[in-house]
C-alpha positions as CSV (number, residue, x, y, z in Angstrom):
1,M,110.2,86.6,101.9
2,S,109.5,86.7,98.1
3,E,111.8,89.0,96.2
4,L,110.0,91.7,94.1
5,G,113.0,93.2,92.2
6,P,112.8,96.5,90.4
7,L,110.7,95.7,87.4
8,G,107.5,93.7,87.2
9,A,105.2,92.8,84.3
10,A,101.5,92.4,84.5
11,I,100.3,90.0,81.8
12,P,96.9,90.6,80.2
13,A,93.8,88.6,81.2
14,F,93.8,85.1,79.7
15,D,91.5,82.1,79.7
16,T,92.1,80.4,83.0
17,T,91.5,77.1,81.4
18,D,94.4,77.6,79.0
19,S,97.4,76.9,81.2
20,A,99.7,76.6,78.2
21,A,99.3,80.3,77.3
22,A,99.9,81.4,80.8
23,I,103.0,79.2,81.1
24,A,104.4,80.4,77.8
25,A,104.0,84.0,79.0
26,A,105.7,83.3,82.3
27,V,108.7,81.6,80.7
28,R,109.1,84.4,78.2
29,L,109.0,87.1,80.8
30,E,111.7,85.3,82.8
31,E,113.9,85.0,79.7
32,L,113.4,88.7,79.1
33,G,114.7,89.6,82.6
34,Y,111.6,90.8,84.4
35,S,111.8,90.3,88.2
36,T,108.1,89.5,88.9
37,L,105.2,88.2,86.9
38,W,101.9,89.6,88.0
39,M,98.9,87.5,87.1
40,P,95.7,89.4,86.2
41,G,93.3,90.2,88.9
42,G,89.7,91.2,89.1
43,Q,86.8,89.0,90.2
44,G,88.1,85.8,88.6
45,D,90.0,83.0,90.3
46,N,93.3,82.0,88.7
47,L,94.7,80.4,91.9
48,A,94.8,76.9,90.2
49,L,97.4,78.2,87.7
50,V,99.9,79.4,90.2
51,P,101.7,76.1,90.8
52,D,102.0,75.6,87.0
53,L,103.7,79.0,86.6
54,V,106.0,78.5,89.5
55,R,107.1,75.0,88.4
56,A,107.5,76.1,84.8
57,T,110.0,78.8,85.7
58,R,113.2,79.0,87.7
59,R,113.6,82.3,89.4
60,I,110.9,84.8,88.6
61,T,108.5,85.7,91.4
62,V,104.9,84.9,90.6
63,A,102.4,87.2,92.1
64,N,98.6,87.8,91.9
65,G,97.4,91.2,91.2
66,I,95.0,90.4,92.9
67,L,93.1,87.5,94.3
68,S,89.7,88.7,95.4
69,V,89.0,87.7,99.0
70,D,85.3,87.7,98.1
71,Q,85.9,85.0,95.5
72,V,88.8,82.9,96.7
73,P,88.6,81.2,100.2
74,A,91.5,81.8,102.5
75,A,91.8,78.0,103.1
76,E,92.5,77.5,99.4
77,V,95.2,80.1,99.4
78,A,96.7,78.5,102.5
79,T,96.8,75.1,100.9
80,V,98.6,76.3,97.7
81,Y,101.0,78.4,99.8
82,R,102.0,75.5,102.0
83,A,102.6,73.2,99.1
84,L,104.8,75.7,97.2
85,A,106.7,76.9,100.3
86,A,107.8,73.3,100.7
87,T,109.1,72.8,97.2
88,H,109.6,76.4,95.8
89,P,110.1,78.7,98.8
90,G,109.8,82.4,98.1
91,R,108.5,82.0,94.5
92,W,104.9,82.8,95.0
93,L,103.6,86.1,96.4
94,P,99.8,86.0,96.8
95,G,98.3,89.5,96.2
96,L,95.0,90.0,98.1
97,G,92.2,92.6,97.9
98,G,88.8,93.0,96.4
99,A,86.8,93.1,99.6
100,H,83.4,94.6,99.0
101,G,80.2,95.0,101.0
102,P,79.5,97.3,104.0
103,R,82.8,96.7,105.9
104,P,85.5,95.9,103.4
105,L,88.4,96.6,105.8
106,A,86.9,94.3,108.4
107,T,86.4,91.6,105.8
108,L,90.0,91.8,104.6
109,T,91.3,91.8,108.2
110,A,89.3,88.7,109.1
111,Y,90.7,87.0,105.9
112,L,94.2,87.8,106.9
113,D,93.6,86.5,110.4
114,E,92.6,83.2,108.9
115,L,95.7,83.1,106.7
116,D,98.2,84.0,109.5
117,T,99.0,80.4,110.5
118,A,99.9,79.4,106.9
119,V,100.9,82.6,105.0
120,P,103.0,85.0,107.0
121,A,102.7,88.7,106.6
122,S,106.2,88.6,104.9
123,G,104.7,86.3,102.2
124,R,101.7,88.4,101.0
125,V,100.9,91.7,99.3
126,L,97.8,93.8,99.6
127,S,96.0,95.9,97.0
128,A,95.9,99.3,98.6
129,L,94.9,102.9,97.7
130,G,93.5,104.8,100.6
131,P,95.4,105.5,103.8
132,R,93.6,102.8,105.9
133,M,94.4,100.2,103.3
134,L,98.0,101.3,103.1
135,E,98.3,101.1,106.9
136,L,96.9,97.6,106.8
137,A,99.5,96.7,104.2
138,R,102.2,98.2,106.4
139,D,101.0,96.2,109.4
140,R,99.8,92.9,107.8
141,A,101.7,92.4,104.6
142,S,105.1,92.7,102.9
143,A,104.0,95.1,100.2
144,A,101.3,97.4,98.9
145,Y,100.1,97.3,95.3
146,P,98.3,100.4,94.1
147,F,97.1,101.2,90.6
148,L,96.2,104.4,88.7
149,V,98.3,106.6,90.9
150,T,100.6,109.6,90.4
151,P,104.3,109.9,91.4
152,D,103.1,112.3,94.1
153,Y,100.8,109.7,95.5
154,V,103.7,107.3,95.6
155,A,105.8,109.7,97.6
156,S,102.9,110.1,100.1
157,A,102.4,106.3,100.3
158,R,106.1,105.7,100.8
159,E,106.0,108.1,103.8
160,L,103.0,106.3,105.3
161,L,104.4,102.8,104.7
162,G,107.8,103.5,106.1
163,A,111.0,101.8,105.0
164,G,109.9,98.3,106.0
165,T,107.1,97.7,103.6
166,R,107.7,97.5,99.9
167,L,105.7,99.4,97.3
168,A,104.9,97.9,93.9
169,V,103.1,100.3,91.6
170,L,101.1,99.0,88.6
171,V,101.3,101.5,85.7
172,T,99.3,101.4,82.5
173,V,101.8,102.0,79.6
174,V,100.6,103.1,76.1
175,A,103.3,103.0,73.5
176,E,101.9,105.9,71.4
177,P,103.9,109.1,70.9
178,E,100.9,111.1,69.7
179,P,99.3,112.4,72.9
180,A,95.7,112.7,71.7
181,R,95.8,109.2,70.3
182,A,97.4,107.8,73.4
183,R,94.7,109.4,75.6
184,D,91.9,108.0,73.5
185,L,93.5,104.5,73.9
186,V,93.7,105.0,77.7
187,R,90.0,106.1,77.8
188,G,89.0,103.0,76.0
189,G,90.7,100.8,78.6
190,S,90.1,99.9,82.2
191,L,90.3,103.6,83.4
192,R,86.7,104.2,82.1
193,F,85.3,101.4,84.3
194,L,87.5,101.9,87.3
195,A,86.8,105.7,87.5
196,G,83.3,104.7,88.6
197,V,84.4,102.3,91.3
198,P,84.1,104.1,94.7
199,G,87.6,103.3,96.0
200,Y,89.3,104.5,92.8
201,A,87.1,107.6,92.6
202,A,87.8,108.5,96.2
203,N,91.5,108.1,95.6
204,F,91.4,110.3,92.5
205,R,89.9,113.0,94.7
206,R,92.6,112.5,97.3
207,M,95.2,113.0,94.6
208,G,93.6,116.4,93.7
209,F,91.5,115.5,90.7
210,T,88.1,117.2,90.4
211,P,84.8,115.4,89.9
212,A,84.8,116.8,86.3
213,D,88.3,115.3,85.7
214,V,86.9,111.9,86.8
215,A,83.6,112.2,85.0
216,D,85.2,113.3,81.7
217,L,88.4,111.3,82.0
218,S,90.2,114.6,81.4
219,D,93.6,114.9,79.8
220,R,94.9,115.9,83.3
221,L,93.6,112.7,84.8
222,V,94.9,110.5,82.0
223,D,98.3,112.1,82.0
224,G,98.5,111.9,85.8
225,V,97.8,108.3,86.4
226,T,99.0,106.6,83.2
227,V,102.2,106.7,81.1
228,H,102.3,107.2,77.4
229,G,104.6,108.4,74.7
230,S,107.8,107.4,73.0
231,F,110.1,104.8,74.6
232,D,112.4,107.5,76.1
233,T,109.4,109.4,77.4
234,V,107.9,106.3,79.0
235,V,111.2,105.3,80.7
236,A,111.6,108.9,82.1
237,R,108.1,108.8,83.5
238,L,108.5,105.3,85.0
239,R,111.7,106.6,86.7
240,E,109.7,109.3,88.3
241,Y,107.7,106.5,90.1
242,R,110.9,104.9,91.2
243,A,112.4,108.2,92.4
244,A,109.2,108.9,94.4
245,G,109.6,105.7,96.4
246,A,108.3,102.8,94.4
247,D,110.4,99.7,95.0
248,Q,109.0,98.1,91.9
249,V,107.2,99.5,88.8
250,V,104.9,97.0,87.2
251,V,104.2,97.6,83.5
252,S,101.1,96.4,81.9
253,L,102.0,94.3,78.8
254,D,98.7,94.7,77.0
255,G,99.8,96.3,73.8
256,L,103.4,96.9,74.8
257,P,105.7,96.4,71.7
258,E,107.9,93.3,71.9
259,S,110.8,95.5,70.9
260,W,110.5,97.5,74.1
261,H,111.0,94.7,76.6
262,G,114.8,94.5,76.4
263,G,115.2,98.3,76.7
264,L,112.8,98.5,79.7
265,V,114.7,95.8,81.5
266,A,118.0,97.4,80.8
267,A,116.8,100.9,81.8
268,L,114.7,99.9,84.9
269,G,115.7,96.4,85.9
């Protein structure tokens, strides 16, 4: 089983042909003391970089957040997993999700069935938001990996997952103490796009946000699902996620000041 540890770092999207930049980021995060490096997800395919990052580092867990099952064949994931399990056991945690189409849950279930002989449930994580996806993570993976959620959501997810499934929560962090400026920065990021994605929109409603909150990217929504402020404010908010039941908080490094890394690792790692 791959170890998550208490604090992960999600590196920004990079050119998948530039392995040197990805390797440099991985080595630096390991030096800083992060437990897990989360590679960027989406519809791209960065599977080929995984062995480079694992071999360039010594202890940090490398995870994908996430590999899209619509884009990356299960057979390719299995091949890479077998090779790394033989030489670097427990160092790679494939994160899976991104099933679309009319029956996404069935698509993901079939994908996991294909992986079972090569990648055990204890060696994979699932992107999960709604209750059915959380249940699938509980039954078919070692961890769930939600994004744009509140601490209250984390508490509910922890109850559904039970004690045996880990919960790694990706959190957008904006190092801006002025609230209005911080909210504008959040609205200019991925939240604007993801608010229109059906799965995220449905989860916002489950968390109690109104259609107007989602349509307008209201202050209430921004403050509820992202973290912004001074260093001390950010640490206090991230601790709320841990207290609610997150085994690991994963901070997005896009725009995070270099001077914050040591303090975050000391406070949360």
